[in-house]
mmCIF file as gemmi writes it, N, C-alpha and C atoms, coordinates in Angstrom:
data_model
loop_
_atom_site.group_PDB
_atom_site.id
_atom_site.type_symbol
_atom_site.label_atom_id
_atom_site.label_alt_id
_atom_site.label_comp_id
_atom_site.label_asym_id
_atom_site.label_entity_id
_atom_site.label_seq_id
_atom_site.pdbx_PDB_ins_code
_atom_site.Cartn_x
_atom_site.Cartn_y
_atom_site.Cartn_z
_atom_site.occupancy
_atom_site.B_iso_or_equiv
_atom_site.pdbx_formal_charge
_atom_site.auth_seq_id
_atom_site.auth_asym_id
_atom_site.pdbx_PDB_model_num
ATOM 1 N N . MET Axp A 1 ? 0.85 -1.169 0 1 0 ? 1 A 1
ATOM 2 C CA . MET Axp A 1 ? 0 0 0 1 0 ? 1 A 1
ATOM 3 C C . MET Axp A 1 ? 0.897 1.233 0 1 0 ? 1 A 1
ATOM 4 N N . SER Axp A 2 ? 0.771 2.102 -0.975 1 0 ? 2 A 1
ATOM 5 C CA . SER Axp A 2 ? 1.541 3.337 -0.999 1 0 ? 2 A 1
ATOM 6 C C . SER Axp A 2 ? 0.688 4.477 -0.47 1 0 ? 2 A 1
ATOM 7 N N . VAL Axp A 3 ? 1.346 5.459 0.135 1 0 ? 3 A 1
ATOM 8 C CA . VAL Axp A 3 ? 0.633 6.594 0.719 1 0 ? 3 A 1
ATOM 9 C C . VAL Axp A 3 ? 1.234 7.872 0.172 1 0 ? 3 A 1
ATOM 10 N N . ARG Axp A 4 ? 0.377 8.774 -0.31 1 0 ? 4 A 1
ATOM 11 C CA . ARG Axp A 4 ? 0.799 10.093 -0.773 1 0 ? 4 A 1
ATOM 12 C C . ARG Axp A 4 ? 0.041 11.131 0.047 1 0 ? 4 A 1
ATOM 13 N N . THR Axp A 5 ? 0.745 12.136 0.547 1 0 ? 5 A 1
ATOM 14 C CA . THR Axp A 5 ? 0.084 13.146 1.372 1 0 ? 5 A 1
ATOM 15 C C . THR Axp A 5 ? 0.061 14.484 0.659 1 0 ? 5 A 1
ATOM 16 N N . ASP Axp A 6 ? -0.913 15.281 1.038 1 0 ? 6 A 1
ATOM 17 C CA . ASP Axp A 6 ? -1.064 16.643 0.529 1 0 ? 6 A 1
ATOM 18 C C . ASP Axp A 6 ? -1.448 17.507 1.718 1 0 ? 6 A 1
ATOM 19 N N . ASP Axp A 7 ? -0.438 17.956 2.474 1 0 ? 7 A 1
ATOM 20 C CA . ASP Axp A 7 ? -0.714 18.773 3.656 1 0 ? 7 A 1
ATOM 21 C C . ASP Axp A 7 ? -1.013 20.199 3.238 1 0 ? 7 A 1
ATOM 22 N N . SER Axp A 8 ? -2.113 20.733 3.738 1 0 ? 8 A 1
ATOM 23 C CA . SER Axp A 8 ? -2.435 22.127 3.456 1 0 ? 8 A 1
ATOM 24 C C . SER Axp A 8 ? -1.606 23.012 4.377 1 0 ? 8 A 1
ATOM 25 N N . PRO Axp A 9 ? -1.341 24.244 3.976 1 0 ? 9 A 1
ATOM 26 C CA . PRO Axp A 9 ? -0.477 25.114 4.759 1 0 ? 9 A 1
ATOM 27 C C . PRO Axp A 9 ? -1.023 25.438 6.145 1 0 ? 9 A 1
ATOM 28 N N . ASP Axp A 10 ? -2.325 25.498 6.316 1 0 ? 10 A 1
ATOM 29 C CA . ASP Axp A 10 ? -2.871 25.886 7.618 1 0 ? 10 A 1
ATOM 30 C C . ASP Axp A 10 ? -3.018 24.702 8.573 1 0 ? 10 A 1
ATOM 31 N N . ARG Axp A 11 ? -2.738 23.474 8.11 1 0 ? 11 A 1
ATOM 32 C CA . ARG Axp A 11 ? -2.786 22.252 8.91 1 0 ? 11 A 1
ATOM 33 C C . ARG Axp A 11 ? -4.176 21.948 9.465 1 0 ? 11 A 1
ATOM 34 N N . LYS Axp A 12 ? -5.201 22.632 8.983 1 0 ? 12 A 1
ATOM 35 C CA . LYS Axp A 12 ? -6.57 22.335 9.402 1 0 ? 12 A 1
ATOM 36 C C . LYS Axp A 12 ? -7.164 21.221 8.561 1 0 ? 12 A 1
ATOM 37 N N . LEU Axp A 13 ? -6.603 20.988 7.385 1 0 ? 13 A 1
ATOM 38 C CA . LEU Axp A 13 ? -7.098 19.963 6.475 1 0 ? 13 A 1
ATOM 39 C C . LEU Axp A 13 ? -5.902 19.205 5.915 1 0 ? 13 A 1
ATOM 40 N N . ARG Axp A 14 ? -5.944 17.903 6.017 1 0 ? 14 A 1
ATOM 41 C CA . ARG Axp A 14 ? -4.857 17.074 5.498 1 0 ? 14 A 1
ATOM 42 C C . ARG Axp A 14 ? -5.472 15.976 4.647 1 0 ? 14 A 1
ATOM 43 N N . ARG Axp A 15 ? -4.905 15.743 3.484 1 0 ? 15 A 1
ATOM 44 C CA . ARG Axp A 15 ? -5.394 14.698 2.583 1 0 ? 15 A 1
ATOM 45 C C . ARG Axp A 15 ? -4.293 13.671 2.351 1 0 ? 15 A 1
ATOM 46 N N . VAL Axp A 16 ? -4.698 12.416 2.327 1 0 ? 16 A 1
ATOM 47 C CA . VAL Axp A 16 ? -3.787 11.308 2.069 1 0 ? 16 A 1
ATOM 48 C C . VAL Axp A 16 ? -4.444 10.423 1.024 1 0 ? 16 A 1
ATOM 49 N N . THR Axp A 17 ? -3.688 9.973 0.043 1 0 ? 17 A 1
ATOM 50 C CA . THR Axp A 17 ? -4.189 9.031 -0.953 1 0 ? 17 A 1
ATOM 51 C C . THR Axp A 17 ? -3.38 7.749 -0.845 1 0 ? 17 A 1
ATOM 52 N N . THR Axp A 18 ? -4.089 6.628 -0.832 1 0 ? 18 A 1
ATOM 53 C CA . THR Axp A 18 ? -3.472 5.312 -0.69 1 0 ? 18 A 1
ATOM 54 C C . THR Axp A 18 ? -4 4.389 -1.771 1 0 ? 18 A 1
ATOM 55 N N . ASP Axp A 19 ? -3.145 3.539 -2.273 1 0 ? 19 A 1
ATOM 56 C CA . ASP Axp A 19 ? -3.563 2.512 -3.224 1 0 ? 19 A 1
ATOM 57 C C . ASP Axp A 19 ? -3.651 1.184 -2.494 1 0 ? 19 A 1
ATOM 58 N N . LEU Axp A 20 ? -4.801 0.521 -2.597 1 0 ? 20 A 1
ATOM 59 C CA . LEU Axp A 20 ? -4.99 -0.787 -1.987 1 0 ? 20 A 1
ATOM 60 C C . LEU Axp A 20 ? -4.341 -1.86 -2.851 1 0 ? 20 A 1
ATOM 61 N N . GLU Axp A 21 ? -4.145 -3.042 -2.274 1 0 ? 21 A 1
ATOM 62 C CA . GLU Axp A 21 ? -3.519 -4.141 -3.006 1 0 ? 21 A 1
ATOM 63 C C . GLU Axp A 21 ? -4.319 -4.549 -4.235 1 0 ? 21 A 1
ATOM 64 N N . ASP Axp A 22 ? -5.652 -4.337 -4.199 1 0 ? 22 A 1
ATOM 65 C CA . ASP Axp A 22 ? -6.487 -4.718 -5.346 1 0 ? 22 A 1
ATOM 66 C C . ASP Axp A 22 ? -6.533 -3.643 -6.428 1 0 ? 22 A 1
ATOM 67 N N . GLY Axp A 23 ? -5.739 -2.561 -6.254 1 0 ? 23 A 1
ATOM 68 C CA . GLY Axp A 23 ? -5.649 -1.519 -7.266 1 0 ? 23 A 1
ATOM 69 C C . GLY Axp A 23 ? -6.572 -0.331 -7.061 1 0 ? 23 A 1
ATOM 70 N N . ARG Axp A 24 ? -7.52 -0.437 -6.121 1 0 ? 24 A 1
ATOM 71 C CA . ARG Axp A 24 ? -8.41 0.697 -5.866 1 0 ? 24 A 1
ATOM 72 C C . ARG Axp A 24 ? -7.665 1.795 -5.124 1 0 ? 24 A 1
ATOM 73 N N . SER Axp A 25 ? -8.108 3.028 -5.334 1 0 ? 25 A 1
ATOM 74 C CA . SER Axp A 25 ? -7.529 4.187 -4.676 1 0 ? 25 A 1
ATOM 75 C C . SER Axp A 25 ? -8.427 4.613 -3.518 1 0 ? 25 A 1
ATOM 76 N N . VAL Axp A 26 ? -7.81 4.968 -2.389 1 0 ? 26 A 1
ATOM 77 C CA . VAL Axp A 26 ? -8.543 5.417 -1.209 1 0 ? 26 A 1
ATOM 78 C C . VAL Axp A 26 ? -8.061 6.813 -0.86 1 0 ? 26 A 1
ATOM 79 N N . ASP Axp A 27 ? -8.999 7.747 -0.686 1 0 ? 27 A 1
ATOM 80 C CA . ASP Axp A 27 ? -8.68 9.098 -0.24 1 0 ? 27 A 1
ATOM 81 C C . ASP Axp A 27 ? -9.071 9.234 1.217 1 0 ? 27 A 1
ATOM 82 N N . VAL Axp A 28 ? -8.171 9.811 2.02 1 0 ? 28 A 1
ATOM 83 C CA . VAL Axp A 28 ? -8.43 10.051 3.431 1 0 ? 28 A 1
ATOM 84 C C . VAL Axp A 28 ? -8.295 11.546 3.66 1 0 ? 28 A 1
ATOM 85 N N . GLU Axp A 29 ? -9.299 12.141 4.274 1 0 ? 29 A 1
ATOM 86 C CA . GLU Axp A 29 ? -9.28 13.567 4.587 1 0 ? 29 A 1
ATOM 87 C C . GLU Axp A 29 ? -9.394 13.711 6.094 1 0 ? 29 A 1
ATOM 88 N N . ILE Axp A 30 ? -8.43 14.4 6.692 1 0 ? 30 A 1
ATOM 89 C CA . ILE Axp A 30 ? -8.411 14.613 8.133 1 0 ? 30 A 1
ATOM 90 C C . ILE Axp A 30 ? -8.699 16.083 8.372 1 0 ? 30 A 1
ATOM 91 N N . THR Axp A 31 ? -9.77 16.348 9.105 1 0 ? 31 A 1
ATOM 92 C CA . THR Axp A 31 ? -10.179 17.712 9.4 1 0 ? 31 A 1
ATOM 93 C C . THR Axp A 31 ? -9.977 17.97 10.883 1 0 ? 31 A 1
ATOM 94 N N . GLY Axp A 32 ? -9.234 19.004 11.221 1 0 ? 32 A 1
ATOM 95 C CA . GLY Axp A 32 ? -8.962 19.341 12.614 1 0 ? 32 A 1
ATOM 96 C C . GLY Axp A 32 ? -7.541 19.833 12.734 1 0 ? 32 A 1
ATOM 97 N N . ASP Axp A 33 ? -7.044 19.944 13.963 1 0 ? 33 A 1
ATOM 98 C CA . ASP Axp A 33 ? -5.668 20.38 14.143 1 0 ? 33 A 1
ATOM 99 C C . ASP Axp A 33 ? -4.771 19.165 14.364 1 0 ? 33 A 1
ATOM 100 N N . PRO Axp A 34 ? -3.446 19.341 14.285 1 0 ? 34 A 1
ATOM 101 C CA . PRO Axp A 34 ? -2.545 18.192 14.367 1 0 ? 34 A 1
ATOM 102 C C . PRO Axp A 34 ? -2.651 17.411 15.672 1 0 ? 34 A 1
ATOM 103 N N . ASP Axp A 35 ? -3.034 18.06 16.758 1 0 ? 35 A 1
ATOM 104 C CA . ASP Axp A 35 ? -3.106 17.376 18.051 1 0 ? 35 A 1
ATOM 105 C C . ASP Axp A 35 ? -4.441 16.695 18.294 1 0 ? 35 A 1
ATOM 106 N N . ASN Axp A 36 ? -5.51 17.159 17.676 1 0 ? 36 A 1
ATOM 107 C CA . ASN Axp A 36 ? -6.838 16.595 17.913 1 0 ? 36 A 1
ATOM 108 C C . ASN Axp A 36 ? -7.603 16.593 16.603 1 0 ? 36 A 1
ATOM 109 N N . HIS Axp A 37 ? -7.438 15.523 15.823 1 0 ? 37 A 1
ATOM 110 C CA . HIS Axp A 37 ? -8.144 15.41 14.548 1 0 ? 37 A 1
ATOM 111 C C . HIS Axp A 37 ? -9.617 15.194 14.841 1 0 ? 37 A 1
ATOM 112 N N . ALA Axp A 38 ? -10.433 16.128 14.467 1 0 ? 38 A 1
ATOM 113 C CA . ALA Axp A 38 ? -11.852 16.064 14.791 1 0 ? 38 A 1
ATOM 114 C C . ALA Axp A 38 ? -12.6 15.041 13.948 1 0 ? 38 A 1
ATOM 115 N N . ARG Axp A 39 ? -12.184 14.857 12.697 1 0 ? 39 A 1
ATOM 116 C CA . ARG Axp A 39 ? -12.921 13.966 11.802 1 0 ? 39 A 1
ATOM 117 C C . ARG Axp A 39 ? -11.98 13.361 10.774 1 0 ? 39 A 1
ATOM 118 N N . VAL Axp A 40 ? -12.217 12.088 10.461 1 0 ? 40 A 1
ATOM 119 C CA . VAL Axp A 40 ? -11.462 11.398 9.422 1 0 ? 40 A 1
ATOM 120 C C . VAL Axp A 40 ? -12.472 10.838 8.433 1 0 ? 40 A 1
ATOM 121 N N . ASP Axp A 41 ? -12.325 11.2 7.178 1 0 ? 41 A 1
ATOM 122 C CA . ASP Axp A 41 ? -13.244 10.803 6.109 1 0 ? 41 A 1
ATOM 123 C C . ASP Axp A 41 ? -12.467 9.904 5.145 1 0 ? 41 A 1
ATOM 124 N N . VAL Axp A 42 ? -12.888 8.64 5.014 1 0 ? 42 A 1
ATOM 125 C CA . VAL Axp A 42 ? -12.204 7.656 4.173 1 0 ? 42 A 1
ATOM 126 C C . VAL Axp A 42 ? -13.121 7.311 3.007 1 0 ? 42 A 1
ATOM 127 N N . ARG Axp A 43 ? -12.625 7.485 1.774 1 0 ? 43 A 1
ATOM 128 C CA . ARG Axp A 43 ? -13.447 7.22 0.581 1 0 ? 43 A 1
ATOM 129 C C . ARG Axp A 43 ? -12.706 6.329 -0.4 1 0 ? 43 A 1
ATOM 130 N N . ILE Axp A 44 ? -13.409 5.289 -0.863 1 0 ? 44 A 1
ATOM 131 C CA . ILE Axp A 44 ? -12.872 4.474 -1.948 1 0 ? 44 A 1
ATOM 132 C C . ILE Axp A 44 ? -13.302 5.136 -3.245 1 0 ? 44 A 1
ATOM 133 N N . GLU Axp A 45 ? -12.383 5.239 -4.18 1 0 ? 45 A 1
ATOM 134 C CA . GLU Axp A 45 ? -12.676 5.845 -5.474 1 0 ? 45 A 1
ATOM 135 C C . GLU Axp A 45 ? -13.902 5.178 -6.101 1 0 ? 45 A 1
ATOM 136 N N . GLY Axp A 46 ? -14.974 5.961 -6.289 1 0 ? 46 A 1
ATOM 137 C CA . GLY Axp A 46 ? -16.2 5.462 -6.896 1 0 ? 46 A 1
ATOM 138 C C . GLY Axp A 46 ? -16.976 4.483 -6.034 1 0 ? 46 A 1
ATOM 139 N N . GLY Axp A 47 ? -16.699 4.465 -4.718 1 0 ? 47 A 1
ATOM 140 C CA . GLY Axp A 47 ? -17.354 3.477 -3.865 1 0 ? 47 A 1
ATOM 141 C C . GLY Axp A 47 ? -17.773 4.012 -2.516 1 0 ? 47 A 1
ATOM 142 N N . ARG Axp A 48 ? -17.588 3.185 -1.506 1 0 ? 48 A 1
ATOM 143 C CA . ARG Axp A 48 ? -18.063 3.492 -0.165 1 0 ? 48 A 1
ATOM 144 C C . ARG Axp A 48 ? -17.28 4.605 0.505 1 0 ? 48 A 1
ATOM 145 N N . ARG Axp A 49 ? -17.887 5.116 1.584 1 0 ? 49 A 1
ATOM 146 C CA . ARG Axp A 49 ? -17.293 6.192 2.368 1 0 ? 49 A 1
ATOM 147 C C . ARG Axp A 49 ? -17.532 5.891 3.843 1 0 ? 49 A 1
ATOM 148 N N . TRP Axp A 50 ? -16.502 6.075 4.649 1 0 ? 50 A 1
ATOM 149 C CA . TRP Axp A 50 ? -16.603 5.917 6.092 1 0 ? 50 A 1
ATOM 150 C C . TRP Axp A 50 ? -16.183 7.223 6.74 1 0 ? 50 A 1
ATOM 151 N N . VAL Axp A 51 ? -16.929 7.674 7.741 1 0 ? 51 A 1
ATOM 152 C CA . VAL Axp A 51 ? -16.604 8.891 8.475 1 0 ? 51 A 1
ATOM 153 C C . VAL Axp A 51 ? -16.413 8.505 9.937 1 0 ? 51 A 1
ATOM 154 N N . PHE Axp A 52 ? -15.281 8.942 10.506 1 0 ? 52 A 1
ATOM 155 C CA . PHE Axp A 52 ? -14.945 8.651 11.893 1 0 ? 52 A 1
ATOM 156 C C . PHE Axp A 52 ? -14.775 9.951 12.664 1 0 ? 52 A 1
ATOM 157 N N . GLY Axp A 53 ? -15.237 9.98 13.902 1 0 ? 53 A 1
ATOM 158 C CA . GLY Axp A 53 ? -14.864 11.015 14.845 1 0 ? 53 A 1
ATOM 159 C C . GLY Axp A 53 ? -13.623 10.514 15.558 1 0 ? 53 A 1
ATOM 160 N N . VAL Axp A 54 ? -12.851 11.402 16.161 1 0 ? 54 A 1
ATOM 161 C CA . VAL Axp A 54 ? -11.654 10.978 16.875 1 0 ? 54 A 1
ATOM 162 C C . VAL Axp A 54 ? -11.767 11.416 18.32 1 0 ? 54 A 1
ATOM 163 N N . ASN Axp A 55 ? -11.614 10.45 19.227 1 0 ? 55 A 1
ATOM 164 C CA . ASN Axp A 55 ? -11.681 10.699 20.658 1 0 ? 55 A 1
ATOM 165 C C . ASN Axp A 55 ? -10.429 10.109 21.291 1 0 ? 55 A 1
ATOM 166 N N . GLU Axp A 56 ? -9.563 10.974 21.812 1 0 ? 56 A 1
ATOM 167 C CA . GLU Axp A 56 ? -8.314 10.549 22.448 1 0 ? 56 A 1
ATOM 168 C C . GLU Axp A 56 ? -7.514 9.603 21.554 1 0 ? 56 A 1
ATOM 169 N N . ASP Axp A 57 ? -7.302 9.997 20.315 1 0 ? 57 A 1
ATOM 170 C CA . ASP Axp A 57 ? -6.508 9.261 19.322 1 0 ? 57 A 1
ATOM 171 C C . ASP Axp A 57 ? -7.102 7.925 18.898 1 0 ? 57 A 1
ATOM 172 N N . VAL Axp A 58 ? -8.39 7.71 19.16 1 0 ? 58 A 1
ATOM 173 C CA . VAL Axp A 58 ? -9.083 6.501 18.716 1 0 ? 58 A 1
ATOM 174 C C . VAL Axp A 58 ? -10.19 6.918 17.752 1 0 ? 58 A 1
ATOM 175 N N . ALA Axp A 59 ? -10.245 6.269 16.589 1 0 ? 59 A 1
ATOM 176 C CA . ALA Axp A 59 ? -11.286 6.562 15.595 1 0 ? 59 A 1
ATOM 177 C C . ALA Axp A 59 ? -12.592 5.891 16.027 1 0 ? 59 A 1
ATOM 178 N N . VAL Axp A 60 ? -13.665 6.666 16.016 1 0 ? 60 A 1
ATOM 179 C CA . VAL Axp A 60 ? -14.992 6.167 16.387 1 0 ? 60 A 1
ATOM 180 C C . VAL Axp A 60 ? -15.881 6.265 15.149 1 0 ? 60 A 1
ATOM 181 N N . PRO Axp A 61 ? -16.359 5.122 14.615 1 0 ? 61 A 1
ATOM 182 C CA . PRO Axp A 61 ? -17.192 5.167 13.406 1 0 ? 61 A 1
ATOM 183 C C . PRO Axp A 61 ? -18.458 5.986 13.624 1 0 ? 61 A 1
ATOM 184 N N . MET Axp A 62 ? -18.738 6.905 12.686 1 0 ? 62 A 1
ATOM 185 C CA . MET Axp A 62 ? -19.946 7.719 12.752 1 0 ? 62 A 1
ATOM 186 C C . MET Axp A 62 ? -20.897 7.365 11.617 1 0 ? 62 A 1
ATOM 187 N N . PHE Axp A 63 ? -20.363 7.284 10.383 1 0 ? 63 A 1
ATOM 188 C CA . PHE Axp A 63 ? -21.181 6.992 9.207 1 0 ? 63 A 1
ATOM 189 C C . PHE Axp A 63 ? -20.473 5.972 8.336 1 0 ? 63 A 1
ATOM 190 N N . ASP Axp A 64 ? -21.244 5.136 7.683 1 0 ? 64 A 1
ATOM 191 C CA . ASP Axp A 64 ? -20.763 4.193 6.677 1 0 ? 64 A 1
ATOM 192 C C . ASP Axp A 64 ? -21.742 4.321 5.516 1 0 ? 64 A 1
ATOM 193 N N . LEU Axp A 65 ? -21.303 4.952 4.431 1 0 ? 65 A 1
ATOM 194 C CA . LEU Axp A 65 ? -22.198 5.257 3.317 1 0 ? 65 A 1
ATOM 195 C C . LEU Axp A 65 ? -21.79 4.494 2.066 1 0 ? 65 A 1
ATOM 196 N N . ASP Axp A 66 ? -22.78 4.103 1.269 1 0 ? 66 A 1
ATOM 197 C CA . ASP Axp A 66 ? -22.465 3.454 -0.003 1 0 ? 66 A 1
ATOM 198 C C . ASP Axp A 66 ? -22.162 4.515 -1.055 1 0 ? 66 A 1
ATOM 199 N N . ALA Axp A 67 ? -21.885 4.099 -2.277 1 0 ? 67 A 1
ATOM 200 C CA . ALA Axp A 67 ? -21.487 5.018 -3.348 1 0 ? 67 A 1
ATOM 201 C C . ALA Axp A 67 ? -22.56 6.052 -3.662 1 0 ? 67 A 1
ATOM 202 N N . ASP Axp A 68 ? -23.829 5.742 -3.389 1 0 ? 68 A 1
ATOM 203 C CA . ASP Axp A 68 ? -24.925 6.674 -3.655 1 0 ? 68 A 1
ATOM 204 C C . ASP Axp A 68 ? -25.246 7.571 -2.47 1 0 ? 68 A 1
ATOM 205 N N . GLY Axp A 69 ? -24.499 7.445 -1.367 1 0 ? 69 A 1
ATOM 206 C CA . GLY Axp A 69 ? -24.717 8.286 -0.202 1 0 ? 69 A 1
ATOM 207 C C . GLY Axp A 69 ? -25.718 7.741 0.797 1 0 ? 69 A 1
ATOM 208 N N . TYR Axp A 70 ? -26.159 6.506 0.602 1 0 ? 70 A 1
ATOM 209 C CA . TYR Axp A 70 ? -27.096 5.891 1.541 1 0 ? 70 A 1
ATOM 210 C C . TYR Axp A 70 ? -26.323 5.152 2.627 1 0 ? 70 A 1
ATOM 211 N N . GLU Axp A 71 ? -26.852 5.192 3.846 1 0 ? 71 A 1
ATOM 212 C CA . GLU Axp A 71 ? -26.167 4.545 4.962 1 0 ? 71 A 1
ATOM 213 C C . GLU Axp A 71 ? -26.125 3.034 4.785 1 0 ? 71 A 1
ATOM 214 N N . ASN Axp A 72 ? -24.954 2.485 5.025 1 0 ? 72 A 1
ATOM 215 C CA . ASN Axp A 72 ? -24.75 1.042 4.964 1 0 ? 72 A 1
ATOM 216 C C . ASN Axp A 72 ? -25.028 0.475 6.346 1 0 ? 72 A 1
ATOM 217 N N . ARG Axp A 73 ? -25.752 -0.583 6.442 1 0 ? 73 A 1
ATOM 218 C CA . ARG Axp A 73 ? -26.174 -1.107 7.734 1 0 ? 73 A 1
ATOM 219 C C . ARG Axp A 73 ? -25.409 -2.352 8.18 1 0 ? 73 A 1
ATOM 220 N N . ASP Axp A 74 ? -24.439 -2.816 7.401 1 0 ? 74 A 1
ATOM 221 C CA . ASP Axp A 74 ? -23.776 -4.063 7.799 1 0 ? 74 A 1
ATOM 222 C C . ASP Axp A 74 ? -22.829 -3.894 8.98 1 0 ? 74 A 1
ATOM 223 N N . GLY Axp A 75 ? -22.33 -2.682 9.203 1 0 ? 75 A 1
ATOM 224 C CA . GLY Axp A 75 ? -21.496 -2.401 10.364 1 0 ? 75 A 1
ATOM 225 C C . GLY Axp A 75 ? -20.091 -2.986 10.318 1 0 ? 75 A 1
ATOM 226 N N . GLU Axp A 76 ? -19.746 -3.662 9.253 1 0 ? 76 A 1
ATOM 227 C CA . GLU Axp A 76 ? -18.418 -4.265 9.133 1 0 ? 76 A 1
ATOM 228 C C . GLU Axp A 76 ? -17.458 -3.292 8.455 1 0 ? 76 A 1
ATOM 229 N N . LEU Axp A 77 ? -16.28 -3.144 9.043 1 0 ? 77 A 1
ATOM 230 C CA . LEU Axp A 77 ? -15.235 -2.332 8.43 1 0 ? 77 A 1
ATOM 231 C C . LEU Axp A 77 ? -14.291 -3.251 7.662 1 0 ? 77 A 1
ATOM 232 N N . PRO Axp A 78 ? -13.825 -2.822 6.493 1 0 ? 78 A 1
ATOM 233 C CA . PRO Axp A 78 ? -12.843 -3.626 5.766 1 0 ? 78 A 1
ATOM 234 C C . PRO Axp A 78 ? -11.568 -3.78 6.602 1 0 ? 78 A 1
ATOM 235 N N . ALA Axp A 79 ? -10.88 -4.88 6.419 1 0 ? 79 A 1
ATOM 236 C CA . ALA Axp A 79 ? -9.677 -5.181 7.197 1 0 ? 79 A 1
ATOM 237 C C . ALA Axp A 79 ? -8.578 -4.137 7.013 1 0 ? 79 A 1
ATOM 238 N N . TRP Axp A 80 ? -8.547 -3.422 5.893 1 0 ? 80 A 1
ATOM 239 C CA . TRP Axp A 80 ? -7.471 -2.473 5.615 1 0 ? 80 A 1
ATOM 240 C C . TRP Axp A 80 ? -7.657 -1.13 6.318 1 0 ? 80 A 1
ATOM 241 N N . ILE Axp A 81 ? -8.854 -0.836 6.837 1 0 ? 81 A 1
ATOM 242 C CA . ILE Axp A 81 ? -9.094 0.5 7.402 1 0 ? 81 A 1
ATOM 243 C C . ILE Axp A 81 ? -8.296 0.736 8.69 1 0 ? 81 A 1
ATOM 244 N N . GLU Axp A 82 ? -8.344 -0.184 9.635 1 0 ? 82 A 1
ATOM 245 C CA . GLU Axp A 82 ? -7.64 0.057 10.897 1 0 ? 82 A 1
ATOM 246 C C . GLU Axp A 82 ? -6.135 0.22 10.705 1 0 ? 82 A 1
ATOM 247 N N . PRO Axp A 83 ? -5.443 -0.647 9.933 1 0 ? 83 A 1
ATOM 248 C CA . PRO Axp A 83 ? -4.009 -0.411 9.703 1 0 ? 83 A 1
ATOM 249 C C . PRO Axp A 83 ? -3.728 0.941 9.032 1 0 ? 83 A 1
ATOM 250 N N . LEU Axp A 84 ? -4.597 1.36 8.125 1 0 ? 84 A 1
ATOM 251 C CA . LEU Axp A 84 ? -4.442 2.663 7.474 1 0 ? 84 A 1
ATOM 252 C C . LEU Axp A 84 ? -4.528 3.782 8.508 1 0 ? 84 A 1
ATOM 253 N N . LEU Axp A 85 ? -5.526 3.73 9.383 1 0 ? 85 A 1
ATOM 254 C CA . LEU Axp A 85 ? -5.689 4.763 10.406 1 0 ? 85 A 1
ATOM 255 C C . LEU Axp A 85 ? -4.526 4.749 11.4 1 0 ? 85 A 1
ATOM 256 N N . ARG Axp A 86 ? -3.992 3.582 11.707 1 0 ? 86 A 1
ATOM 257 C CA . ARG Axp A 86 ? -2.826 3.498 12.603 1 0 ? 86 A 1
ATOM 258 C C . ARG Axp A 86 ? -1.604 4.164 11.966 1 0 ? 86 A 1
ATOM 259 N N . ARG Axp A 87 ? -1.403 3.972 10.66 1 0 ? 87 A 1
ATOM 260 C CA . ARG Axp A 87 ? -0.276 4.616 9.978 1 0 ? 87 A 1
ATOM 261 C C . ARG Axp A 87 ? -0.41 6.13 9.987 1 0 ? 87 A 1
ATOM 262 N N . LEU Axp A 88 ? -1.632 6.629 10.126 1 0 ? 88 A 1
ATOM 263 C CA . LEU Axp A 88 ? -1.842 8.077 10.189 1 0 ? 88 A 1
ATOM 264 C C . LEU Axp A 88 ? -1.658 8.62 11.602 1 0 ? 88 A 1
ATOM 265 N N . GLY Axp A 89 ? -1.381 7.744 12.573 1 0 ? 89 A 1
ATOM 266 C CA . GLY Axp A 89 ? -1.095 8.191 13.932 1 0 ? 89 A 1
ATOM 267 C C . GLY Axp A 89 ? -2.18 7.92 14.951 1 0 ? 89 A 1
ATOM 268 N N . LEU Axp A 90 ? -3.273 7.295 14.539 1 0 ? 90 A 1
ATOM 269 C CA . LEU Axp A 90 ? -4.324 6.967 15.5 1 0 ? 90 A 1
ATOM 270 C C . LEU Axp A 90 ? -4.004 5.638 16.176 1 0 ? 90 A 1
ATOM 271 N N . GLU Axp A 91 ? -4.581 5.418 17.36 1 0 ? 91 A 1
ATOM 272 C CA . GLU Axp A 91 ? -4.308 4.194 18.116 1 0 ? 91 A 1
ATOM 273 C C . GLU Axp A 91 ? -5.128 3.013 17.63 1 0 ? 91 A 1
ATOM 274 N N . GLY Axp A 92 ? -6.207 3.26 16.931 1 0 ? 92 A 1
ATOM 275 C CA . GLY Axp A 92 ? -7.046 2.173 16.449 1 0 ? 92 A 1
ATOM 276 C C . GLY Axp A 92 ? -8.469 2.641 16.233 1 0 ? 92 A 1
ATOM 277 N N . VAL Axp A 93 ? -9.38 1.659 16.121 1 0 ? 93 A 1
ATOM 278 C CA . VAL Axp A 93 ? -10.794 1.94 15.876 1 0 ? 93 A 1
ATOM 279 C C . VAL Axp A 93 ? -11.609 1.372 17.022 1 0 ? 93 A 1
ATOM 280 N N . ASP Axp A 94 ? -12.5 2.188 17.562 1 0 ? 94 A 1
ATOM 281 C CA . ASP Axp A 94 ? -13.432 1.741 18.597 1 0 ? 94 A 1
ATOM 282 C C . ASP Axp A 94 ? -14.683 1.25 17.889 1 0 ? 94 A 1
ATOM 283 N N . ALA Axp A 95 ? -14.697 -0.035 17.586 1 0 ? 95 A 1
ATOM 284 C CA . ALA Axp A 95 ? -15.842 -0.605 16.862 1 0 ? 95 A 1
ATOM 285 C C . ALA Axp A 95 ? -16.888 -0.947 17.861 1 0 ? 95 A 1
């Protein structure tokens, strides 16, 4: 998995792009300050979207949306999400 970052100058918004092993591209947008990321938005290119709140460096799932913007009810996170969030500096996911 490769990671490319695009840090904005004000550090209020940070974007990371990652390529999954299956070739899909994932965009991660972190909104907040460097010490307390308020929100992490994970999107698969042309697919699902997951939104997490961050509480004491732990990602807390808030929304899981399909490609059309409808809430997904299965509650399962893909296996690649937690390692991705850990590489960004979070301690893990509070599922």
